[in-house]
C-alpha positions in Angstrom: 8.9 62.9 -2.2 12.2 62.5 -3.9 13.2 58.9 -4.7 16.6 58.0 -4.4 17.2 55.7 -7.1 21.0 54.4 -7.2 21.7 53.1 -11.0 23.4 49.8 -10.9 27.3 49.8 -11.7 27.8 49.0 -15.2 30.9 46.4 -16.2 33.4 47.8 -17.5 34.5 48.2 -21.0 36.8 45.8 -21.8 40.3 46.5 -22.6 42.2 45.7 -25.6 45.0 43.8 -25.4 47.5 41.9 -27.2 48.8 38.2 -25.6 52.1 36.0 -25.9 52.0 32.7 -24.9 55.3 30.6 -24.0 55.7 27.2 -24.9 56.5 24.4 -22.1 54.3 21.0 -23.0 52.3 20.1 -20.2 53.1 23.3 -18.2 51.1 25.0 -21.3 48.1 24.2 -18.6 49.2 27.1 -16.4 48.7 29.6 -19.7 45.0 27.4 -20.2 44.5 29.0 -16.4 44.9 32.3 -17.2 43.3 32.3 -20.7 40.2 30.6 -18.8 40.5 33.5 -15.9 40.6 36.1 -18.4 37.5 34.6 -20.5 35.4 34.3 -17.5 36.5 38.2 -16.3 35.3 39.9 -19.5 37.3 43.1 -18.9 40.2 42.7 -21.3 39.8 41.7 -25.1 42.3 40.0 -26.8 43.1 41.7 -30.1 46.3 39.5 -31.0 47.9 36.1 -29.8 51.1 35.1 -30.7 52.0 31.5 -29.3 55.2 29.1 -29.9 54.5 25.3 -29.4 52.3 24.7 -26.3 51.4 28.4 -26.6 50.6 27.7 -30.4 47.8 25.2 -29.5 46.8 27.4 -26.9 46.3 30.4 -29.1 44.7 27.9 -32.0 42.2 26.1 -29.6 41.5 29.5 -27.8 41.2 31.4 -31.7 39.0 28.7 -33.0 36.7 28.4 -29.8 36.2 31.9 -29.8 35.3 32.2 -33.2 32.7 29.3 -33.2 31.4 30.1 -29.7 32.4 32.9 -28.5 34.2 33.8 -24.8 32.0 30.6 -23.6 33.3 28.2 -26.7 37.1 29.2 -26.1 36.8 27.9 -22.3 35.0 25.1 -23.4 37.5 24.1 -26.4 40.7 24.7 -24.3 39.2 22.1 -21.6 38.2 19.7 -24.2 41.6 20.1 -25.6 43.5 19.4 -22.7 41.1 16.4 -21.1 42.1 15.2 -24.2 46.2 15.6 -24.0 45.2 14.1 -20.6 44.1 10.7 -22.2 46.3 10.4 -24.9 49.0 10.8 -22.2 48.0 7.8 -20.3 48.6 6.0 -23.7 51.6 7.4 -25.1 53.5 9.4 -22.3 57.1 8.0 -22.5 57.6 8.1 -19.1 54.6 5.8 -18.3 52.0 6.2 -15.5 51.9 9.6 -14.5 50.2 8.8 -11.4 52.6 6.1 -10.4 55.4 8.6 -11.1 53.7 11.4 -8.8 53.5 8.3 -5.6 56.7 7.3 -6.3 58.6 11.2 -6.4 56.1 12.5 -4.0 56.5 15.7 -6.7 54.9 16.2 -10.1 58.9 15.9 -11.3 60.1 12.6 -12.9 63.7 13.3 -13.1 64.7 10.7 -11.0 62.5 8.2 -12.2 64.1 4.8 -14.1 61.4 5.3 -16.9 62.4 8.9 -17.6 66.0 8.0 -17.3 65.6 5.5 -19.6 63.4 8.0 -22.1 66.3 10.4 -21.5 69.1 8.0 -23.0 67.3 7.0 -25.6 66.6 10.1 -27.0 70.0 10.7 -26.3 71.2 8.2 -28.5 68.7 7.6 -31.0 66.9 10.1 -33.4 62.9 10.0 -34.0 63.7 8.9 -37.7 65.3 5.7 -36.0 62.7 4.9 -32.8 59.7 6.8 -34.5 60.2 6.1 -38.3 56.0 6.3 -38.9 56.2 9.7 -36.7 53.8 8.9 -34.9 52.4 12.1 -33.0 48.9 11.9 -31.1 48.8 15.8 -30.5 48.3 16.0 -34.5 45.1 13.8 -34.3 43.8 16.1 -31.3 44.1 19.2 -32.7 42.7 18.0 -35.9 39.6 17.1 -34.3 39.2 20.1 -32.5 40.1 22.6 -35.1 38.6 23.4 -38.2 41.9 25.2 -40.5 39.7 26.3 -43.2 37.4 28.5 -40.6 40.4 29.4 -38.7 42.2 30.9 -41.7 39.1 33.2 -42.4 39.4 34.3 -38.6 40.1 38.1 -38.4 38.5 38.7 -35.3 42.0 37.7 -33.4 45.1 37.9 -34.9 46.9 35.0 -34.6 50.7 34.5 -35.1 52.4 31.3 -34.9 56.2 30.7 -34.6 58.2 27.7 -35.9 62.0 27.1 -36.4 63.5 27.2 -40.2 65.9 24.2 -39.6 68.0 25.2 -42.3 68.2 28.7 -41.6 68.3 28.8 -38.1 65.5 31.8 -38.2 62.0 32.0 -37.1 59.3 31.7 -39.4 55.7 33.8 -38.1 53.1 32.1 -39.9 49.2 34.5 -39.6 46.0 33.0 -39.2 45.6 32.7 -42.9 48.5 30.5 -42.9 48.0 28.4 -39.9 47.1 24.9 -40.6 47.7 21.4 -38.6 51.3 21.1 -40.2 52.1 24.9 -39.0 50.9 24.0 -35.5 52.7 20.8 -35.2 55.6 22.8 -36.4 55.7 24.7 -34.0 55.7 22.1 -31.6 57.8 20.0 -33.0 61.0 18.7 -30.7 63.7 17.6 -33.0 64.7 14.7 -30.2 60.9 13.2 -30.3 59.7 13.9 -33.9 60.5 14.7 -37.3 61.3 18.1 -39.0 58.0 18.7 -40.4 57.9 20.0 -44.2 56.2 22.8 -45.1 56.1 24.3 -48.9 59.8 22.7 -48.9 61.2 23.5 -45.7 61.5 22.0 -42.6 60.7 23.4 -39.7 61.4 22.7 -35.7 60.0 24.1 -32.3 59.6 27.6 -32.5 61.1 28.0 -29.0 64.6 28.0 -29.7 64.2 31.1 -31.5 60.8 32.8 -30.8 59.4 31.9 -27.3 57.3 33.6 -28.4 58.0 36.1 -31.6 56.6 39.7 -30.2 57.7 41.6 -32.9 54.4 41.3 -35.3 52.3 42.4 -32.8 53.8 45.6 -33.9 52.9 45.2 -37.2 49.7 44.1 -37.1 48.1 45.1 -34.5 46.3 48.4 -33.0 47.0 47.9 -29.6 50.4 49.1 -27.6 49.6 47.2 -24.9 51.1 43.3 -24.6 50.7 40.8 -21.9 53.7 38.1 -22.3 52.4 34.7 -20.5 55.4 33.1 -18.6 55.5 29.5 -18.6 59.0 29.3 -17.9 61.0 30.5 -15.3 63.7 33.6 -15.7 65.3 33.3 -12.4 66.2 31.2 -9.5 68.3 31.7 -6.3 70.1 28.5 -6.4 72.5 27.3 -8.2 71.9 24.1 -9.9 74.5 21.0 -9.2 73.1 18.0 -9.8 72.8 16.7 -13.9 69.0 16.7 -13.4 69.0 21.0 -12.1 71.6 21.7 -14.8 69.6 20.2 -17.8 66.5 21.9 -16.0 68.1 25.3 -15.9 69.1 24.8 -19.2 66.2 24.2 -20.4 64.9 27.3 -18.4 67.5 29.8 -19.9 67.2 28.2 -23.7 63.5 28.9 -23.9 63.9 32.4 -22.6 66.7 33.6 -24.3 64.8 34.7 -27.6 62.5 36.2 -25.5 64.9 38.6 -23.2 66.3 39.2 -26.9 63.0 40.8 -27.9 62.2 42.5 -24.7 66.0 44.4 -24.7 64.7 45.4 -28.0 61.2 46.5 -26.9 62.8 48.6 -23.9 65.0 50.6 -26.5 62.1 51.5 -28.4 60.5 52.8 -25.2 63.5 54.8 -24.6 63.6 56.4 -28.1 59.9 57.4 -27.7 59.8 58.6 -23.6 63.4 60.0 -23.7 62.6 62.2 -26.8 65.5 61.1 -28.7 63.2 60.7 -32.3 63.4 63.3 -34.7 59.9 65.0 -35.5 59.5 63.2 -38.9 59.7 60.1 -37.4 57.7 60.5 -34.2 54.6 58.8 -36.0 56.2 55.9 -37.3 57.1 54.5 -34.1 54.9 53.1 -31.3 55.4 52.8 -27.7 54.5 49.8 -26.1 52.9 49.6 -22.6 54.2 45.9 -21.3 52.9 43.8 -18.6 53.2 40.2 -17.9 52.6 37.2 -15.8 55.3 35.1 -14.3 56.2 31.9 -13.6 59.3 32.3 -11.4 57.1 31.7 -8.4 54.2 29.7 -9.5 55.8 27.3 -11.4 59.0 27.5 -9.3 58.7 24.0 -7.8 58.8 21.7 -11.4 61.2 20.9 -13.4 61.7 20.4 -17.4 60.7 16.8 -16.4 57.1 17.5 -15.3 56.9 19.1 -19.3 56.0 15.4 -20.3 53.5 15.1 -17.3 49.9 14.6 -19.0 48.2 13.4 -15.6 45.1 15.0 -15.2 45.7 15.8 -11.8 48.7 17.6 -12.7 47.3 19.6 -15.6 44.5 20.9 -13.6 47.0 21.9 -10.8 48.1 23.8 -13.2 45.6 25.3 -14.4 44.1 26.4 -11.2 47.6 28.1 -10.6 47.0 29.9 -13.8 43.6 30.9 -12.7 44.8 32.1 -9.4 47.7 33.8 -11.1 44.9 35.8 -13.6 43.3 36.8 -10.3 45.8 38.2 -8.7 47.5 40.5 -12.6 43.6 41.4 -13.0 43.3 42.9 -9.2 46.8 44.6 -9.3 47.6 45.6 -13.1 43.6 46.1 -14.6 44.0 49.6 -14.2 47.2 49.9 -16.0 46.5 48.4 -19.2 45.6 51.4 -21.5 47.2 53.5 -19.1 51.2 52.5 -18.4 53.3 49.7 -18.1 52.9 47.3 -15.2 55.9 45.9 -15.5 59.4 47.4 -15.7 61.8 45.8 -18.2 64.8 47.2 -17.4 64.6 46.2 -13.8 62.8 43.1 -14.3 64.3 41.8 -17.2 67.7 43.2 -18.4 69.3 43.7 -14.7 69.4 47.8 -15.2 67.8 50.0 -12.8 
């Protein structure tokens, strides 16, 4: 008599992948949701993280949390970080109580709120050297309390790349894990109309989103995996033409903070063609790596949100963004996890460069 013993299915071996995190203020909570779901799922192992602005904060908190507590530690620290953001926002928000704004407008967008218009007018007339001479920034205290940067600098488990804009040269500066300090993270998220430029080694830095949102090229030189997942928080496309001043400012914000990313994706597409269409001489073939591209876009998930909502730290809003991110990650895992390690899951030419 034979007994049919069914061997239980083994969990899939995690696939290595690099992840690029865009900046976008409070919209970074959408990225938090994606990271939270990827950590919970466990089928991808992040080798490298490149982040800018809010993306840099997510990257640093993720890396330190994972360093000290594994995937569960990373999830817990990200949750703690965003809860602290909400608590600070209830006191320091430039547009007042976010819950009141949601009641006032019926949405999470505060473009028409008197307090937001007053804030926009003030930052258009006064510099932070005038209205914020002490350079107060609650984010500095939050990140400084949650992350031990000495320990982070010794991390070799996750490759970390943080981008900031050199004010003098106008070029991107990418800081590697061993260089990342609290000042570096603050520089990466330094909006020049809100905060003084951050001084590092005699140079002044602003938000990295202006020239590297985020920077992709460090992955090609400092990581092994050729798979790259871009997590967007700024929609690439909108079908409607903006006509009001807030709509124009919103679309300009999105285009500006996507420009450097589109340029890097164009370069990646060129290298893909060099490799895949056999343009390289034999002696150069081993010097160029074919990059497999993946993305979680924000075109639909964040289409209802304006640039003004990037200043919204209400917990209801942040948790809503987290949940949107988790759903987006679920959809991506279901549709594209099989592609990781095998092929692209996005067509760069068609989806980013308007080419067939």
